[in-house]
N, CA, C, O and the ligand as a Tripos MOL2 file, in Angstrom:
@<TRIPOS>MOLECULE
protein
  309   307    78     0     0
PROTEIN
NO_CHARGES

@<TRIPOS>ATOM
      1 N          -9.0390   19.2420   27.9470 N.3       1 MET1
      2 CA         -9.4570   18.0340   27.3620 C.3       1 MET1
      3 C         -10.3030   18.1980   26.3220 C.2       1 MET1
      4 O         -10.2210   17.3880   25.3990 O.2       1 MET1
      5 N         -11.1730   19.1520   26.2650 N.am      2 LYS2
      6 CA        -12.1130   19.3350   25.1020 C.3       2 LYS2
      7 C         -11.3570   19.8650   23.9820 C.2       2 LYS2
      8 O         -11.7440   19.5600   22.8540 O.2       2 LYS2
      9 N         -10.2290   20.6920   24.1310 N.am      3 THR3
     10 CA         -9.4480   20.9520   22.9710 C.3       3 THR3
     11 C          -8.5040   19.9730   22.3490 C.2       3 THR3
     12 O          -7.9690   20.1260   21.2510 O.2       3 THR3
     13 N          -8.3390   18.8750   23.2120 N.am      4 ARG4
     14 CA         -7.5380   17.8990   22.5300 C.3       4 ARG4
     15 C          -8.4140   16.7410   21.8240 C.2       4 ARG4
     16 O          -7.9510   15.9690   20.9850 O.2       4 ARG4
     17 N          -9.6180   16.7340   22.2400 N.am      5 PHE5
     18 CA        -10.4830   15.6340   21.6080 C.3       5 PHE5
     19 C         -10.4410   15.6610   19.9450 C.2       5 PHE5
     20 O         -10.2260   14.6470   19.2800 O.2       5 PHE5
     21 N         -10.6510   16.8200   19.4440 N.am      6 PRO6
     22 CA        -10.7510   16.9510   17.9520 C.3       6 PRO6
     23 C          -9.4670   16.3570   17.3400 C.2       6 PRO6
     24 O          -9.5400   15.6940   16.3050 O.2       6 PRO6
     25 N          -8.2610   16.5880   17.9760 N.am      7 CYS7
     26 CA         -6.9890   16.0490   17.2640 C.3       7 CYS7
     27 C          -7.0230   14.5810   17.3860 C.2       7 CYS7
     28 O          -6.6340   13.9160   16.4270 O.2       7 CYS7
     29 N          -7.4370   14.0090   18.4380 N.am      8 LEU8
     30 CA         -7.5320   12.4920   18.6220 C.3       8 LEU8
     31 C          -8.3750   11.9960   17.5550 C.2       8 LEU8
     32 O          -8.0110   11.0290   16.8850 O.2       8 LEU8
     33 N          -9.6100   12.6580   17.3210 N.am      9 LEU9
     34 CA        -10.6050   12.1560   16.2700 C.3       9 LEU9
     35 C          -9.9630   12.1320   14.9320 C.2       9 LEU9
     36 O         -10.1180   11.1640   14.1880 O.2       9 LEU9
     37 N          -9.2390   13.1760   14.5940 N.am     10 LEU10
     38 CA         -8.5310   13.4280   13.4040 C.3      10 LEU10
     39 C          -7.4450   12.2850   13.1020 C.2      10 LEU10
     40 O          -7.2970   11.7700   11.9940 O.2      10 LEU10
     41 N          -6.7130   11.9660   14.2460 N.am     11 ALA11
     42 CA         -5.7520   10.8510   14.1370 C.3      11 ALA11
     43 C          -6.4110    9.6540   13.8890 C.2      11 ALA11
     44 O          -5.9440    8.8820   13.0510 O.2      11 ALA11
     45 N          -7.5080    9.3660   14.5420 N.am     12 LEU12
     46 CA         -8.1670    8.0840   14.2130 C.3      12 LEU12
     47 C          -8.6490    7.9890   12.8450 C.2      12 LEU12
     48 O          -8.5840    6.9360   12.2100 O.2      12 LEU12
     49 N          -9.1690    9.1500   12.3440 N.am     13 ILE13
     50 CA         -9.8370    9.0760   10.9780 C.3      13 ILE13
     51 C          -8.4660    8.8090    9.9620 C.2      13 ILE13
     52 O          -8.6010    8.0990    8.9660 O.2      13 ILE13
     53 N          -7.2450    9.3860   10.2700 N.am     14 ALA14
     54 CA         -6.1430    9.3210    9.3100 C.3      14 ALA14
     55 C          -5.8390    7.8690    9.3670 C.2      14 ALA14
     56 O          -5.6680    7.2570    8.3130 O.2      14 ALA14
     57 N          -5.7520    7.2280   10.5960 N.am     15 ILE15
     58 CA         -5.3540    5.8230   10.6830 C.3      15 ILE15
     59 C          -6.2950    4.9540    9.9910 C.2      15 ILE15
     60 O          -5.8570    4.0810    9.2430 O.2      15 ILE15
     61 N          -7.5640    5.1120   10.1720 N.am     16 SER16
     62 CA         -8.5800    4.2330    9.4900 C.3      16 SER16
     63 C          -8.5340    4.4220    8.0980 C.2      16 SER16
     64 O          -8.8860    3.4600    7.4160 O.2      16 SER16
     65 N          -8.1560    5.5160    7.4890 N.am     17 SER17
     66 CA         -8.2610    5.7880    6.0870 C.3      17 SER17
     67 C          -7.0650    4.9270    5.5390 C.2      17 SER17
     68 O          -7.2100    4.2730    4.5060 O.2      17 SER17
     69 N          -5.8030    4.9330    6.2860 N.am     18 VAL18
     70 CA         -4.6540    4.1030    5.8350 C.3      18 VAL18
     71 C          -5.0750    2.6640    5.7010 C.2      18 VAL18
     72 O          -4.6330    2.0110    4.7560 O.2      18 VAL18
     73 N          -5.8610    2.1430    6.5350 N.am     19 PHE19
     74 CA         -6.2290    0.8720    6.4950 C.3      19 PHE19
     75 C          -7.5500    0.5330    5.9170 C.2      19 PHE19
     76 O          -7.9970   -0.6120    5.9840 O.2      19 PHE19
     77 N          -8.2350    1.5900    5.3050 N.am     20 ALA20
     78 CA         -9.5950    1.3610    4.7620 C.3      20 ALA20
     79 C          -9.6600    0.4240    3.6990 C.2      20 ALA20
     80 O         -10.6720   -0.2700    3.6030 O.2      20 ALA20
     81 N          -8.6860    0.2930    2.8460 N.am     21 LYS21
     82 CA         -8.6740   -0.7610    1.8030 C.3      21 LYS21
     83 C          -8.2490   -2.0970    2.3410 C.2      21 LYS21
     84 O          -8.1280   -3.0730    1.6000 O.2      21 LYS21
     85 N          -8.0300   -2.1350    3.6030 N.am     22 GLY22
     86 CA         -7.7250   -3.3210    4.3310 C.3      22 GLY22
     87 C          -6.8450   -4.4700    3.7750 C.2      22 GLY22
     88 O          -6.7230   -4.6240    2.5600 O.2      22 GLY22
     89 N          -6.2910   -5.1980    4.5920 N.am     23 GLY23
     90 CA         -5.5040   -6.3690    4.3760 C.3      23 GLY23
     91 C          -4.0050   -6.0240    4.0580 C.2      23 GLY23
     92 O          -3.6620   -4.8780    3.7680 O.2      23 GLY23
     93 N          -3.2350   -6.9530    4.1200 N.am     24 PRO24
     94 CA         -1.7890   -6.8140    3.7770 C.3      24 PRO24
     95 C          -1.6420   -6.8810    2.3390 C.2      24 PRO24
     96 O          -2.5000   -7.4040    1.6270 O.2      24 PRO24
     97 N          -0.4910   -6.3250    1.8600 N.am     25 ALA25
     98 CA         -0.0690   -6.4140    0.4000 C.3      25 ALA25
     99 C           0.0410   -7.8810    0.0330 C.2      25 ALA25
    100 O           0.3820   -8.7510    0.8350 O.2      25 ALA25
    101 N          -0.2830   -8.0990   -1.2820 N.am     26 ILE26
    102 CA         -0.0510   -9.5000   -1.7100 C.3      26 ILE26
    103 C           1.3540   -9.8840   -2.2110 C.2      26 ILE26
    104 O           1.6810  -11.0240   -2.5430 O.2      26 ILE26
    105 N           2.1580   -8.7770   -2.2250 N.am     27 ASN27
    106 CA          3.5640   -8.8700   -2.6540 C.3      27 ASN27
    107 C           4.6360   -8.2960   -1.7080 C.2      27 ASN27
    108 O           4.3810   -7.2560   -1.1000 O.2      27 ASN27
    109 N           5.6890   -8.8460   -1.5670 N.am     28 ASP28
    110 CA          6.7560   -8.2130   -0.7350 C.3      28 ASP28
    111 C           7.9930   -7.7600   -1.4070 C.2      28 ASP28
    112 O           8.9950   -7.3380   -0.8300 O.2      28 ASP28
    113 N           7.8180   -7.8960   -2.7600 N.am     29 LYS29
    114 CA          8.8590   -7.3320   -3.7540 C.3      29 LYS29
    115 C           8.1280   -6.3120   -4.6950 C.2      29 LYS29
    116 O           7.0190   -6.5320   -5.1810 O.2      29 LYS29
    117 N           8.8540   -5.1890   -4.9010 N.am     30 CYS30
    118 CA          8.3430   -4.2330   -5.8080 C.3      30 CYS30
    119 C           8.1760   -4.7520   -7.2470 C.2      30 CYS30
    120 O           9.1550   -5.2290   -7.8210 O.2      30 CYS30
    121 N           7.0880   -4.6860   -7.8010 N.am     31 PRO31
    122 CA          6.9370   -5.3130   -9.2040 C.3      31 PRO31
    123 C           7.7220   -4.4710  -10.2360 C.2      31 PRO31
    124 O           7.8930   -4.9540  -11.3560 O.2      31 PRO31
    125 N           8.1460   -3.4120   -9.9800 N.am     32 VAL32
    126 CA          8.7890   -2.4170  -11.0480 C.3      32 VAL32
    127 C          10.2440   -2.7290  -10.8220 C.2      32 VAL32
    128 O          10.8180   -3.0360  -11.8660 O.2      32 VAL32
    129 N          10.9380   -2.7330   -9.8260 N.am     33 ASP33
    130 CA         12.3630   -2.9720   -9.7700 C.3      33 ASP33
    131 C          12.8800   -4.0460   -8.7530 C.2      33 ASP33
    132 O          14.0810   -4.2570   -8.5830 O.2      33 ASP33
    133 N          11.9150   -4.6880   -8.1090 N.am     34 GLY34
    134 CA         12.3280   -5.8050   -7.3260 C.3      34 GLY34
    135 C          12.8150   -5.5930   -5.8900 C.2      34 GLY34
    136 O          13.1390   -6.5080   -5.1330 O.2      34 GLY34
    137 N          12.8320   -4.3610   -5.6130 N.am     35 ASN35
    138 CA         13.2970   -3.9720   -4.1700 C.3      35 ASN35
    139 C          12.0940   -4.3520   -3.1140 C.2      35 ASN35
    140 O          10.9260   -4.4480   -3.4900 O.2      35 ASN35
    141 N          12.4630   -4.5350   -1.8910 N.am     36 ALA36
    142 CA         11.6140   -4.6530   -0.7570 C.3      36 ALA36
    143 C          10.5770   -3.6230   -0.7430 C.2      36 ALA36
    144 O          10.8930   -2.4430   -0.8960 O.2      36 ALA36
    145 N           9.3280   -3.9890   -0.5650 N.am     37 VAL37
    146 CA          8.2220   -2.9880   -0.5100 C.3      37 VAL37
    147 C           8.0880   -2.3190    0.8190 C.2      37 VAL37
    148 O           8.5330   -2.8590    1.8320 O.2      37 VAL37
    149 N           7.4690   -1.1260    0.8460 N.am     38 ARG38
    150 CA          7.1450   -0.4700    1.9670 C.3      38 ARG38
    151 C           5.4820   -0.2350    1.8880 C.2      38 ARG38
    152 O           4.9170    0.3960    0.9940 O.2      38 ARG38
    153 N           4.8920   -0.8260    2.9180 N.am     39 ILE39
    154 CA          3.4770   -0.8330    2.9770 C.3      39 ILE39
    155 C           2.6820    0.5020    2.7040 C.2      39 ILE39
    156 O           1.5410    0.5510    2.2430 O.2      39 ILE39
    157 N           3.4040    1.4920    3.0340 N.am     40 ILE40
    158 CA          2.7600    2.8640    2.8030 C.3      40 ILE40
    159 C           2.5340    3.1520    1.3390 C.2      40 ILE40
    160 O           1.6840    3.9690    0.9860 O.2      40 ILE40
    161 N           3.3240    2.4560    0.4430 N.am     41 TYR41
    162 CA          3.2370    2.6670   -0.9260 C.3      41 TYR41
    163 C           2.5010    1.5680   -1.5000 C.2      41 TYR41
    164 O           3.0790    0.5270   -1.8140 O.2      41 TYR41
    165 N           1.2650    1.7340   -1.6570 N.am     42 ARG42
    166 CA          0.3910    0.6020   -2.2220 C.3      42 ARG42
    167 C          -0.7610    0.9700   -2.9470 C.2      42 ARG42
    168 O          -1.3760    1.9820   -2.6110 O.2      42 ARG42
    169 N          -1.1390    0.2670   -3.9130 N.am     43 LEU43
    170 CA         -2.3960    0.4870   -4.6400 C.3      43 LEU43
    171 C          -3.2890   -0.7000   -4.5090 C.2      43 LEU43
    172 O          -2.8480   -1.8450   -4.4160 O.2      43 LEU43
    173 N          -4.5880   -0.3900   -4.5050 N.am     44 PHE44
    174 CA         -5.5720   -1.4720   -4.4430 C.3      44 PHE44
    175 C          -5.9100   -1.6990   -5.7690 C.2      44 PHE44
    176 O          -6.4300   -0.8150   -6.4500 O.2      44 PHE44
    177 N          -5.6250   -2.9660   -6.2580 N.am     45 THR45
    178 CA         -5.9720   -3.4170   -7.6580 C.3      45 THR45
    179 C          -7.0220   -4.5900   -7.4720 C.2      45 THR45
    180 O          -7.4530   -4.9590   -6.3800 O.2      45 THR45
    181 N          -7.3650   -5.1190   -8.7010 N.am     46 GLU46
    182 CA         -8.2890   -6.3180   -8.7040 C.3      46 GLU46
    183 C          -7.7050   -7.5020   -8.1450 C.2      46 GLU46
    184 O          -8.3960   -8.4240   -7.7120 O.2      46 GLU46
    185 N          -6.3460   -7.5030   -8.1420 N.am     47 LYS47
    186 CA         -5.5460   -8.7430   -7.5950 C.3      47 LYS47
    187 C          -5.4080   -8.6100   -5.9710 C.2      47 LYS47
    188 O          -5.0990   -9.5770   -5.2750 O.2      47 LYS47
    189 N          -5.6590   -7.3600   -5.4660 N.am     48 GLY48
    190 CA         -5.5640   -7.1730   -4.0350 C.3      48 GLY48
    191 C          -4.6170   -5.9370   -3.8530 C.2      48 GLY48
    192 O          -4.4450   -5.1240   -4.7610 O.2      48 GLY48
    193 N          -4.0500   -5.8490   -2.7030 N.am     49 ASN49
    194 CA         -3.0730   -4.6310   -2.4130 C.3      49 ASN49
    195 C          -1.7590   -4.8690   -2.9670 C.2      49 ASN49
    196 O          -1.1310   -5.8080   -2.4790 O.2      49 ASN49
    197 N          -1.2150   -4.1840   -3.9110 N.am     50 VAL50
    198 CA          0.0340   -4.2910   -4.3940 C.3      50 VAL50
    199 C           0.9040   -3.1730   -3.8170 C.2      50 VAL50
    200 O           0.5710   -1.9940   -3.9390 O.2      50 VAL50
    201 N           1.9530   -3.5280   -3.2280 N.am     51 ALA51
    202 CA          2.8410   -2.6990   -2.5020 C.3      51 ALA51
    203 C           4.1090   -2.4140   -3.4850 C.2      51 ALA51
    204 O           4.4250   -3.1690   -4.4050 O.2      51 ALA51
    205 N           4.7590   -1.2570   -3.1610 N.am     52 PHE52
    206 CA          5.8790   -0.8390   -3.9030 C.3      52 PHE52
    207 C           7.0250   -0.3360   -3.0090 C.2      52 PHE52
    208 O           6.8130   -0.1600   -1.8090 O.2      52 PHE52
    209 N           8.2210   -0.1010   -3.5450 N.am     53 CYS53
    210 CA          9.2100    0.3200   -2.6380 C.3      53 CYS53
    211 C           9.3810    1.8730   -2.4520 C.2      53 CYS53
    212 O           9.9930    2.3800   -1.5120 O.2      53 CYS53
    213 N           8.7390    2.5910   -3.5050 N.am     54 CYS54
    214 CA          8.7460    3.9370   -3.5250 C.3      54 CYS54
    215 C           7.6970    4.5980   -4.3730 C.2      54 CYS54
    216 O           7.1420    3.9250   -5.2410 O.2      54 CYS54
    217 N           7.3660    5.9180   -4.1870 N.am     55 VAL55
    218 CA          6.3300    6.4400   -4.8770 C.3      55 VAL55
    219 C           6.5600    6.5000   -6.3490 C.2      55 VAL55
    220 O           5.5870    6.5440   -7.1020 O.2      55 VAL55
    221 N           7.7240    6.5050   -6.7910 N.am     56 GLU56
    222 CA          7.9210    6.5980   -8.2560 C.3      56 GLU56
    223 C           7.5800    5.1990   -8.7850 C.2      56 GLU56
    224 O           6.9420    5.1640   -9.8380 O.2      56 GLU56
    225 N           7.8770    4.1840   -8.2710 N.am     57 CYS57
    226 CA          7.4460    2.8380   -8.7010 C.3      57 CYS57
    227 C           5.9250    2.7100   -8.7460 C.2      57 CYS57
    228 O           5.3350    2.0780   -9.6220 O.2      57 CYS57
    229 N           5.3690    3.3160   -7.8020 N.am     58 MET58
    230 CA          3.8760    3.2800   -7.7400 C.3      58 MET58
    231 C           3.2150    3.9750   -8.8340 C.2      58 MET58
    232 O           2.2110    3.5220   -9.3830 O.2      58 MET58
    233 N           3.8010    5.1280   -9.1730 N.am     59 ALA59
    234 CA          3.3030    5.9670  -10.2700 C.3      59 ALA59
    235 C           3.6020    5.1160  -11.7340 C.2      59 ALA59
    236 O           2.7470    5.0430  -12.6160 O.2      59 ALA59
    237 N           4.7050    4.6030  -11.8210 N.am     60 LEU60
    238 CA          5.0220    3.8080  -13.0210 C.3      60 LEU60
    239 C           4.0150    2.6640  -13.2800 C.2      60 LEU60
    240 O           3.4920    2.4410  -14.3720 O.2      60 LEU60
    241 N           3.8010    1.9400  -12.0980 N.am     61 TYR61
    242 CA          2.7850    0.7920  -12.1730 C.3      61 TYR61
    243 C           1.5070    1.4100  -12.6190 C.2      61 TYR61
    244 O           0.9440    0.9590  -13.6160 O.2      61 TYR61
    245 N           0.9880    2.4510  -11.9250 N.am     62 GLU62
    246 CA         -0.2490    2.8750  -12.1110 C.3      62 GLU62
    247 C          -0.5090    3.3060  -13.5500 C.2      62 GLU62
    248 O          -1.6430    3.1920  -14.0160 O.2      62 GLU62
    249 N           0.5950    3.8450  -14.3410 N.am     63 LYS63
    250 CA          0.3690    4.2480  -15.6170 C.3      63 LYS63
    251 C           0.1270    2.9840  -16.5070 C.2      63 LYS63
    252 O          -0.7400    3.0120  -17.3800 O.2      63 LYS63
    253 N           0.8530    1.9380  -16.2940 N.am     64 ASP64
    254 CA          0.7300    0.7770  -17.1030 C.3      64 ASP64
    255 C           0.9150   -0.4890  -16.2470 C.2      64 ASP64
    256 O           2.0060   -1.0500  -16.1540 O.2      64 ASP64
    257 N          -0.2230   -0.9210  -15.6140 N.am     65 PRO65
    258 CA         -0.0660   -2.1350  -14.7800 C.3      65 PRO65
    259 C           0.2720   -3.4530  -15.4290 C.2      65 PRO65
    260 O           0.8090   -4.3570  -14.7890 O.2      65 PRO65
    261 N          -0.0540   -3.5580  -16.7360 N.am     66 SER66
    262 CA          0.2310   -4.7660  -17.4680 C.3      66 SER66
    263 C           1.5940   -4.8830  -17.5990 C.2      66 SER66
    264 O           1.9910   -6.0480  -17.6250 O.2      66 SER66
    265 N           2.4850   -3.9670  -17.6960 N.am     67 ARG67
    266 CA          3.8860   -3.9190  -17.9200 C.3      67 ARG67
    267 C           4.6620   -4.6330  -16.8290 C.2      67 ARG67
    268 O           5.7170   -5.2120  -17.0870 O.2      67 ARG67
    269 N           4.0880   -4.5890  -15.4870 N.am     68 TYR68
    270 CA          4.8360   -5.0060  -14.3200 C.3      68 TYR68
    271 C           4.0120   -6.1570  -13.7530 C.2      68 TYR68
    272 O           3.0180   -5.8670  -13.0870 O.2      68 TYR68
    273 N           4.3300   -7.4320  -13.9540 N.am     69 PRO69
    274 CA          3.6120   -8.4400  -13.3090 C.3      69 PRO69
    275 C           3.9500   -8.6290  -11.8880 C.2      69 PRO69
    276 O           5.1210   -8.7210  -11.5200 O.2      69 PRO69
    277 N           2.8960   -8.6910  -11.0440 N.am     70 VAL70
    278 CA          3.0610   -8.8050   -9.6870 C.3      70 VAL70
    279 C           3.2900  -10.1830   -9.2440 C.2      70 VAL70
    280 O           2.5320  -11.0630   -9.6530 O.2      70 VAL70
    281 N           4.3660  -10.4950   -8.3600 N.am     71 THR71
    282 CA          4.5940  -11.7370   -7.9470 C.3      71 THR71
    283 C           4.1730  -11.7930   -6.4630 C.2      71 THR71
    284 O           4.8120  -11.1840   -5.6040 O.2      71 THR71
    285 N           3.1900  -12.4650   -6.2080 N.am     72 ALA72
    286 CA          2.6090  -12.6010   -4.8630 C.3      72 ALA72
    287 C           3.5630  -13.4540   -3.9650 C.2      72 ALA72
    288 O           4.1420  -14.4580   -4.3800 O.2      72 ALA72
    289 N           3.6720  -12.9630   -2.7060 N.am     73 LYS73
    290 CA          4.4780  -13.6300   -1.8180 C.3      73 LYS73
    291 C           3.9640  -14.9380   -1.4590 C.2      73 LYS73
    292 O           2.7690  -15.2280   -1.5310 O.2      73 LYS73
    293 N           5.0090  -15.8350   -1.0180 N.am     74 LYS74
    294 CA          4.6320  -17.2230   -0.6260 C.3      74 LYS74
    295 C           3.8660  -17.1890    0.6230 C.2      74 LYS74
    296 O           4.1560  -16.3800    1.5050 O.2      74 LYS74
    297 N           2.8510  -18.0680    0.7500 N.am     75 PRO75
    298 CA          2.1180  -18.0200    2.0100 C.3      75 PRO75
    299 C           2.9950  -18.4280    3.2420 C.2      75 PRO75
    300 O           3.8370  -19.3240    3.1870 O.2      75 PRO75
    301 N           2.7450  -17.7550    4.2540 N.am     76 GLY76
    302 CA          3.5520  -18.1290    5.3880 C.3      76 GLY76
    303 C           4.8130  -17.4260    5.5850 C.2      76 GLY76
    304 O           5.4530  -17.6230    6.6180 O.2      76 GLY76
    305 N           5.2010  -16.6730    4.7410 N.am     77 SER77
    306 CA          6.3790  -15.6960    4.7440 C.3      77 SER77
    307 C           6.0350  -14.4750    5.1680 C.2      77 SER77
    308 O           6.8800  -13.5810    5.2240 O.2      77 SER77
    309 ZN         10.2520   -0.1340   -6.7760 Zn       78 ZN78
@<TRIPOS>BOND
     1     1     2 1
     2     2     3 1
     3     3     4 2
     4     3     5 am
     5     5     6 1
     6     6     7 1
     7     7     8 2
     8     7     9 am
     9     9    10 1
    10    10    11 1
    11    11    12 2
    12    11    13 am
    13    13    14 1
    14    14    15 1
    15    15    16 2
    16    15    17 am
    17    17    18 1
    18    18    19 1
    19    19    20 2
    20    19    21 am
    21    21    22 1
    22    22    23 1
    23    23    24 2
    24    23    25 am
    25    25    26 1
    26    26    27 1
    27    27    28 2
    28    27    29 am
    29    29    30 1
    30    30    31 1
    31    31    32 2
    32    31    33 am
    33    33    34 1
    34    34    35 1
    35    35    36 2
    36    35    37 am
    37    37    38 1
    38    38    39 1
    39    39    40 2
    40    39    41 am
    41    41    42 1
    42    42    43 1
    43    43    44 2
    44    43    45 am
    45    45    46 1
    46    46    47 1
    47    47    48 2
    48    47    49 am
    49    49    50 1
    50    50    51 1
    51    51    52 2
    52    51    53 am
    53    53    54 1
    54    54    55 1
    55    55    56 2
    56    55    57 am
    57    57    58 1
    58    58    59 1
    59    59    60 2
    60    59    61 am
    61    61    62 1
    62    62    63 1
    63    63    64 2
    64    63    65 am
    65    65    66 1
    66    66    67 1
    67    67    68 2
    68    67    69 am
    69    69    70 1
    70    70    71 1
    71    71    72 2
    72    71    73 am
    73    73    74 1
    74    74    75 1
    75    75    76 2
    76    75    77 am
    77    77    78 1
    78    78    79 1
    79    79    80 2
    80    79    81 am
    81    81    82 1
    82    82    83 1
    83    83    84 2
    84    83    85 am
    85    85    86 1
    86    86    87 1
    87    87    88 2
    88    87    89 am
    89    89    90 1
    90    90    91 1
    91    91    92 2
    92    91    93 am
    93    93    94 1
    94    94    95 1
    95    95    96 2
    96    95    97 am
    97    97    98 1
    98    98    99 1
    99    99   100 2
   100    99   101 am
   101   101   102 1
   102   102   103 1
   103   103   104 2
   104   103   105 am
   105   105   106 1
   106   106   107 1
   107   107   108 2
   108   107   109 am
   109   109   110 1
   110   110   111 1
   111   111   112 2
   112   111   113 am
   113   113   114 1
   114   114   115 1
   115   115   116 2
   116   115   117 am
   117   117   118 1
   118   118   119 1
   119   119   120 2
   120   119   121 am
   121   121   122 1
   122   122   123 1
   123   123   124 2
   124   123   125 am
   125   125   126 1
   126   126   127 1
   127   127   128 2
   128   127   129 am
   129   129   130 1
   130   130   131 1
   131   131   132 2
   132   131   133 am
   133   133   134 1
   134   134   135 1
   135   135   136 2
   136   135   137 am
   137   137   138 1
   138   138   139 1
   139   139   140 2
   140   139   141 am
   141   141   142 1
   142   142   143 1
   143   143   144 2
   144   143   145 am
   145   145   146 1
   146   146   147 1
   147   147   148 2
   148   147   149 am
   149   149   150 1
   150   150   151 1
   151   151   152 2
   152   151   153 am
   153   153   154 1
   154   154   155 1
   155   155   156 2
   156   155   157 am
   157   157   158 1
   158   158   159 1
   159   159   160 2
   160   159   161 am
   161   161   162 1
   162   162   163 1
   163   163   164 2
   164   163   165 am
   165   165   166 1
   166   166   167 1
   167   167   168 2
   168   167   169 am
   169   169   170 1
   170   170   171 1
   171   171   172 2
   172   171   173 am
   173   173   174 1
   174   174   175 1
   175   175   176 2
   176   175   177 am
   177   177   178 1
   178   178   179 1
   179   179   180 2
   180   179   181 am
   181   181   182 1
   182   182   183 1
   183   183   184 2
   184   183   185 am
   185   185   186 1
   186   186   187 1
   187   187   188 2
   188   187   189 am
   189   189   190 1
   190   190   191 1
   191   191   192 2
   192   191   193 am
   193   193   194 1
   194   194   195 1
   195   195   196 2
   196   195   197 am
   197   197   198 1
   198   198   199 1
   199   199   200 2
   200   199   201 am
   201   201   202 1
   202   202   203 1
   203   203   204 2
   204   203   205 am
   205   205   206 1
   206   206   207 1
   207   207   208 2
   208   207   209 am
   209   209   210 1
   210   210   211 1
   211   211   212 2
   212   211   213 am
   213   213   214 1
   214   214   215 1
   215   215   216 2
   216   215   217 am
   217   217   218 1
   218   218   219 1
   219   219   220 2
   220   219   221 am
   221   221   222 1
   222   222   223 1
   223   223   224 2
   224   223   225 am
   225   225   226 1
   226   226   227 1
   227   227   228 2
   228   227   229 am
   229   229   230 1
   230   230   231 1
   231   231   232 2
   232   231   233 am
   233   233   234 1
   234   234   235 1
   235   235   236 2
   236   235   237 am
   237   237   238 1
   238   238   239 1
   239   239   240 2
   240   239   241 am
   241   241   242 1
   242   242   243 1
   243   243   244 2
   244   243   245 am
   245   245   246 1
   246   246   247 1
   247   247   248 2
   248   247   249 am
   249   249   250 1
   250   250   251 1
   251   251   252 2
   252   251   253 am
   253   253   254 1
   254   254   255 1
   255   255   256 2
   256   255   257 am
   257   257   258 1
   258   258   259 1
   259   259   260 2
   260   259   261 am
   261   261   262 1
   262   262   263 1
   263   263   264 2
   264   263   265 am
   265   265   266 1
   266   266   267 1
   267   267   268 2
   268   267   269 am
   269   269   270 1
   270   270   271 1
   271   271   272 2
   272   271   273 am
   273   273   274 1
   274   274   275 1
   275   275   276 2
   276   275   277 am
   277   277   278 1
   278   278   279 1
   279   279   280 2
   280   279   281 am
   281   281   282 1
   282   282   283 1
   283   283   284 2
   284   283   285 am
   285   285   286 1
   286   286   287 1
   287   287   288 2
   288   287   289 am
   289   289   290 1
   290   290   291 1
   291   291   292 2
   292   291   293 am
   293   293   294 1
   294   294   295 1
   295   295   296 2
   296   295   297 am
   297   297   298 1
   298   298   299 1
   299   299   300 2
   300   299   301 am
   301   301   302 1
   302   302   303 1
   303   303   304 2
   304   303   305 am
   305   305   306 1
   306   306   307 1
   307   307   308 2
@<TRIPOS>SUBSTRUCTURE
     1 MET1         2 RESIDUE 1 A MET
     2 LYS2         6 RESIDUE 1 A LYS
     3 THR3        10 RESIDUE 1 A THR
     4 ARG4        14 RESIDUE 1 A ARG
     5 PHE5        18 RESIDUE 1 A PHE
     6 PRO6        22 RESIDUE 1 A PRO
     7 CYS7        26 RESIDUE 1 A CYS
     8 LEU8        30 RESIDUE 1 A LEU
     9 LEU9        34 RESIDUE 1 A LEU
    10 LEU10       38 RESIDUE 1 A LEU
    11 ALA11       42 RESIDUE 1 A ALA
    12 LEU12       46 RESIDUE 1 A LEU
    13 ILE13       50 RESIDUE 1 A ILE
    14 ALA14       54 RESIDUE 1 A ALA
    15 ILE15       58 RESIDUE 1 A ILE
    16 SER16       62 RESIDUE 1 A SER
    17 SER17       66 RESIDUE 1 A SER
    18 VAL18       70 RESIDUE 1 A VAL
    19 PHE19       74 RESIDUE 1 A PHE
    20 ALA20       78 RESIDUE 1 A ALA
    21 LYS21       82 RESIDUE 1 A LYS
    22 GLY22       86 RESIDUE 1 A GLY
    23 GLY23       90 RESIDUE 1 A GLY
    24 PRO24       94 RESIDUE 1 A PRO
    25 ALA25       98 RESIDUE 1 A ALA
    26 ILE26      102 RESIDUE 1 A ILE
    27 ASN27      106 RESIDUE 1 A ASN
    28 ASP28      110 RESIDUE 1 A ASP
    29 LYS29      114 RESIDUE 1 A LYS
    30 CYS30      118 RESIDUE 1 A CYS
    31 PRO31      122 RESIDUE 1 A PRO
    32 VAL32      126 RESIDUE 1 A VAL
    33 ASP33      130 RESIDUE 1 A ASP
    34 GLY34      134 RESIDUE 1 A GLY
    35 ASN35      138 RESIDUE 1 A ASN
    36 ALA36      142 RESIDUE 1 A ALA
    37 VAL37      146 RESIDUE 1 A VAL
    38 ARG38      150 RESIDUE 1 A ARG
    39 ILE39      154 RESIDUE 1 A ILE
    40 ILE40      158 RESIDUE 1 A ILE
    41 TYR41      162 RESIDUE 1 A TYR
    42 ARG42      166 RESIDUE 1 A ARG
    43 LEU43      170 RESIDUE 1 A LEU
    44 PHE44      174 RESIDUE 1 A PHE
    45 THR45      178 RESIDUE 1 A THR
    46 GLU46      182 RESIDUE 1 A GLU
    47 LYS47      186 RESIDUE 1 A LYS
    48 GLY48      190 RESIDUE 1 A GLY
    49 ASN49      194 RESIDUE 1 A ASN
    50 VAL50      198 RESIDUE 1 A VAL
    51 ALA51      202 RESIDUE 1 A ALA
    52 PHE52      206 RESIDUE 1 A PHE
    53 CYS53      210 RESIDUE 1 A CYS
    54 CYS54      214 RESIDUE 1 A CYS
    55 VAL55      218 RESIDUE 1 A VAL
    56 GLU56      222 RESIDUE 1 A GLU
    57 CYS57      226 RESIDUE 1 A CYS
    58 MET58      230 RESIDUE 1 A MET
    59 ALA59      234 RESIDUE 1 A ALA
    60 LEU60      238 RESIDUE 1 A LEU
    61 TYR61      242 RESIDUE 1 A TYR
    62 GLU62      246 RESIDUE 1 A GLU
    63 LYS63      250 RESIDUE 1 A LYS
    64 ASP64      254 RESIDUE 1 A ASP
    65 PRO65      258 RESIDUE 1 A PRO
    66 SER66      262 RESIDUE 1 A SER
    67 ARG67      266 RESIDUE 1 A ARG
    68 TYR68      270 RESIDUE 1 A TYR
    69 PRO69      274 RESIDUE 1 A PRO
    70 VAL70      278 RESIDUE 1 A VAL
    71 THR71      282 RESIDUE 1 A THR
    72 ALA72      286 RESIDUE 1 A ALA
    73 LYS73      290 RESIDUE 1 A LYS
    74 LYS74      294 RESIDUE 1 A LYS
    75 PRO75      298 RESIDUE 1 A PRO
    76 GLY76      302 RESIDUE 1 A GLY
    77 SER77      306 RESIDUE 1 A SER
    78 ZN78       309 GROUP 0 **** ****
């Protein structure tokens, strides 16, 4: 039991770091190419959490955020 505990702790830290910047993404379509987003690819911006479909889009957006306007999803969807 003692040997398993640190693994559990590490897992908890990993989970909490994923959600550290909290809250769902403001968008459900990738601002770069319009595909459905995956929540694991997201950036915290002044507008909120912006999600992307893939790591390439995330990198493109990060280089030049003003080029890709983010469309926030409709409330309730
Ligand atoms: Zn994309």
